[in-house]
C-alpha positions in Angstrom: 0.0 0.0 0.0 3.0 2.3 0.4 4.4 1.6 -3.0 2.2 4.2 -4.9 3.4 6.9 -2.5 7.0 6.1 -3.3 6.3 6.2 -7.0 4.3 9.4 -6.7 7.0 11.2 -4.7 9.4 11.7 -7.7 6.6 13.1 -9.8 5.7 15.6 -7.0 9.4 16.6 -6.8 9.5 17.1 -10.6 6.3 19.1 -10.4 7.7 21.4 -7.8 11.0 21.9 -9.7 9.3 22.6 -13.0 6.7 25.0 -11.6 9.4 26.8 -9.4 11.7 27.1 -12.4 9.1 28.5 -14.7 7.8 31.0 -12.1 11.4 32.1 -11.6 11.8 32.8 -15.3 8.3 34.3 -15.8 9.5 37.7 -14.7 12.5 39.1 -16.6 15.4 40.4 -14.7 15.6 44.0 -15.7 18.8 45.3 -17.1 17.7 48.9 -16.8 19.0 51.8 -14.7 16.7 54.8 -14.4 18.7 57.9 -13.4 19.8 61.2 -15.0 22.0 58.8 -17.1 19.5 56.1 -18.0 20.5 52.7 -19.5 18.7 49.6 -20.7 20.1 46.2 -21.9 23.7 46.9 -23.0 25.9 43.9 -23.7 23.2 41.3 -23.3 21.5 38.4 -25.2 24.4 37.6 -27.4 23.2 34.0 -28.0 21.8 33.1 -31.5 18.1 33.6 -32.1 17.2 36.0 -29.3 15.0 39.1 -29.3 15.3 42.3 -27.3 13.0 45.3 -26.8 13.8 48.5 -24.9 11.4 51.5 -25.0 12.3 54.6 -23.0 10.0 57.5 -22.5 11.2 60.6 -20.7 9.4 63.8 -19.7 11.8 66.4 -18.3 10.4 69.4 -16.4 13.0 72.2 -16.4 12.9 75.2 -14.2 15.2 78.1 -13.4 16.3 76.3 -10.2 16.7 72.8 -11.7 13.9 70.4 -12.6 12.6 66.9 -12.4 11.8 64.0 -14.6 9.4 61.1 -15.1 11.0 58.1 -16.8 9.3 54.9 -18.1 11.3 51.9 -19.3 9.6 49.0 -21.1 12.1 46.1 -21.4 11.5 42.7 -23.0 13.6 39.6 -23.6 12.6 36.5 -25.5 13.2 34.5 -28.7 13.7 36.4 -32.0 10.2 35.5 -33.1 8.6 36.3 -29.7 10.7 39.1 -28.0 7.9 40.1 -25.7 7.8 36.7 -24.0 9.0 38.3 -20.7 8.6 42.0 -20.1 8.8 44.6 -17.3 7.7 48.2 -17.2 9.3 50.4 -14.6 8.3 54.1 -14.0 10.3 56.3 -11.8 10.2 60.0 -10.7 13.6 61.7 -10.5 14.5 64.9 -8.7 16.8 65.8 -11.6 16.2 65.9 -15.4 17.6 63.2 -17.5 20.6 64.2 -19.7 21.6 61.0 -21.4 20.2 57.6 -22.5 22.4 54.7 -23.4 20.8 51.4 -24.4 20.8 48.3 -26.7 24.6 48.6 -27.5 26.7 45.5 -28.1 23.7 43.3 -27.7 21.9 40.6 -29.9 25.2 39.6 -31.6 24.5 35.8 -31.8 23.0 35.8 -35.3 19.3 35.7 -36.3 18.4 38.2 -33.6 15.8 41.0 -33.5 16.4 44.4 -31.9 13.7 46.9 -31.3 14.7 50.0 -29.3 13.3 53.5 -29.0 13.8 56.7 -27.0 11.2 59.5 -26.8 12.2 62.6 -24.9 10.0 65.6 -24.1 11.6 68.6 -22.4 9.1 71.1 -20.9 10.7 74.5 -20.1 8.8 76.5 -17.5 8.8 80.2 -18.3 12.0 80.0 -20.4 12.9 79.5 -24.0 14.6 76.2 -24.7 16.8 77.8 -27.4 16.3 74.7 -29.6 17.8 73.8 -32.9 17.7 70.7 -35.1 19.1 67.7 -33.4 22.4 66.4 -35.0 22.6 62.8 -36.0 25.2 60.1 -36.5 23.7 56.8 -37.6 23.9 53.8 -39.8 27.7 54.1 -40.4 29.3 50.7 -41.3 25.9 48.9 -40.8 23.6 46.6 -42.7 26.4 45.3 -45.0 26.0 48.6 -46.9 22.2 48.3 -47.1 21.0 51.5 -45.4 17.7 52.3 -47.3 15.8 52.1 -44.0 17.9 54.9 -42.3 16.5 58.4 -42.1 18.4 60.6 -42.2 21.2 59.1 -44.2 24.0 59.9 -44.6 24.4 61.2 -41.1 27.9 61.3 -39.7 28.1 64.3 -37.3 30.8 63.9 -34.7 29.5 64.3 -31.1 25.9 64.2 -32.3 22.8 64.5 -30.2 21.6 61.1 -31.5 24.1 58.4 -32.2 22.6 55.1 -33.2 22.7 52.0 -35.4 26.5 52.3 -36.2 28.4 49.1 -36.8 25.2 47.0 -36.5 23.1 44.5 -38.5 26.1 43.1 -40.4 26.8 39.5 -41.3 24.7 39.0 -44.4 21.1 37.9 -45.0 19.8 41.1 -43.5 16.1 41.0 -42.6 15.8 44.7 -42.1 17.5 47.9 -40.8 15.2 50.8 -40.0 16.7 53.6 -37.9 15.0 57.0 -37.6 16.1 60.2 -35.7 14.2 63.4 -35.4 13.6 66.4 -33.2 15.5 69.3 -31.6 18.3 69.9 -29.2 18.2 72.5 -26.5 21.1 74.9 -26.0 20.4 75.1 -22.2 19.5 71.5 -21.5 20.8 69.0 -24.0 19.9 65.3 -23.9 22.1 62.8 -25.8 21.0 59.4 -27.0 23.3 56.5 -27.8 21.6 53.3 -28.8 21.7 50.2 -31.1 25.4 50.5 -31.8 27.7 47.5 -32.5 24.6 45.2 -32.1 22.7 42.5 -34.0 25.7 41.3 -36.0 26.0 37.7 -37.0 23.7 37.5 -39.9 19.9 37.3 -40.4 19.2 40.2 -38.1 16.3 42.7 -37.8 17.0 46.1 -36.3 14.3 48.8 -35.7 15.5 51.7 -33.6 14.2 55.3 -33.3 14.9 58.4 -31.3 13.0 61.7 -31.0 13.5 64.8 -28.8 11.0 67.6 -28.4 11.6 70.9 -26.6 8.6 72.9 -25.5 8.2 76.2 -23.8 5.4 76.4 -21.2 4.2 79.6 -19.6 4.4 80.2 -15.9 2.0 82.1 -13.6 -0.6 79.4 -13.1 -2.2 79.5 -9.7 -3.0 75.9 -9.7 -0.6 73.4 -8.3 0.2 70.9 -11.0 1.2 67.3 -10.5 5.0 66.6 -10.6 6.3 66.6 -14.2 3.2 68.3 -15.6 4.8 71.8 -15.9 3.5 75.1 -14.6 5.1 77.8 -12.4 4.4 75.9 -9.2 5.7 72.6 -10.5 7.9 70.9 -7.9 9.9 67.6 -8.1 8.7 64.7 -6.1 10.3 64.5 -2.6 11.6 61.0 -3.2 12.1 58.7 -6.1 9.2 56.3 -6.5 9.0 53.1 -8.6 5.8 51.7 -9.8 5.5 47.9 -9.6 7.0 45.9 -12.5 4.3 44.7 -15.0 5.0 41.1 -16.0 3.1 39.3 -18.8 0.6 36.8 -17.3 1.0 34.3 -20.1 4.1 32.9 -18.6 2.4 32.1 -15.3 -0.3 30.2 -17.1 2.2 28.2 -19.0 4.0 27.3 -15.8 0.7 26.0 -14.3 -0.2 23.9 -17.3 3.2 22.3 -17.5 3.2 21.6 -13.8 -0.3 20.1 -13.9 0.8 17.9 -16.8 3.7 16.5 -14.7 1.4 15.9 -11.7 -1.2 14.1 -13.8 1.5 12.0 -15.4 2.9 11.0 -12.0 -0.6 10.1 -10.8 -1.3 7.9 -13.8 2.0 6.1 -13.4 1.2 5.4 -9.7 -2.2 4.0 -10.7 -0.7 1.7 -13.4 2.0 0.4 -11.1 -0.4 -0.2 -8.3 -2.8 -2.1 -10.6 0.1 -4.2 -11.9 1.3 -5.0 -8.5 -2.1 -6.3 -7.4 -2.7 -8.5 -10.5 0.8 -10.1 -10.4 0.9 -13.6 -9.0 2.6 -14.1 -5.7 
């Protein structure tokens, strides 16, 4: 009568290991740092056939005395065909504006990879002119095996540019696609530089889609209402502390873990029943 339990025990152990392992991998370990110098997934996922997504959104509020920022980073890691298999979204309020974003460099170099990275920056100047001019660009230099039809602007080879992206990337032949776009303005008083998608997705059969845009807006002061942090206005104040919203993890991975675990458990139960029945019917 004790034999079924001994048979069942390995199945339960396997069930626990499988479910525990899948739950451990259901939430991606973030490679992002949110700060005045923000980063996301540099030097990662250099195994063939992987996919990476980093999407950074920044709203800087700039005042005569300093400013603040609200930053959101959406980061995903998965297979090339399903890069959004495991994602996190982190939002953080900073007591200083962001001045630099560096992401997706020296990553996805295993061949057959997909790289999708973007940066969107909005600078709101309170009661002051941003003194903005067209953002300078350096992109798609030595990339795509010479196929650069998806790069806009191109050629773009400004030294010390506001936006530097997609250089030395998507080489190795059998290019799936290289689409890199850069637009916007750069402020003379508060510049933000973007460096992304450089020396990445080499190894052949790669897809690269990267974009960067910077907007500089002047907002009038004098409003009597007290706006929320980061919204602008004369009374805008930065948050007293940095706050992080909970990571958002895709629920599909949890469901998969449960299904696989249940399959292991049912298999163990079926094996126990078969062995118990065989034990009873066998001659003594």
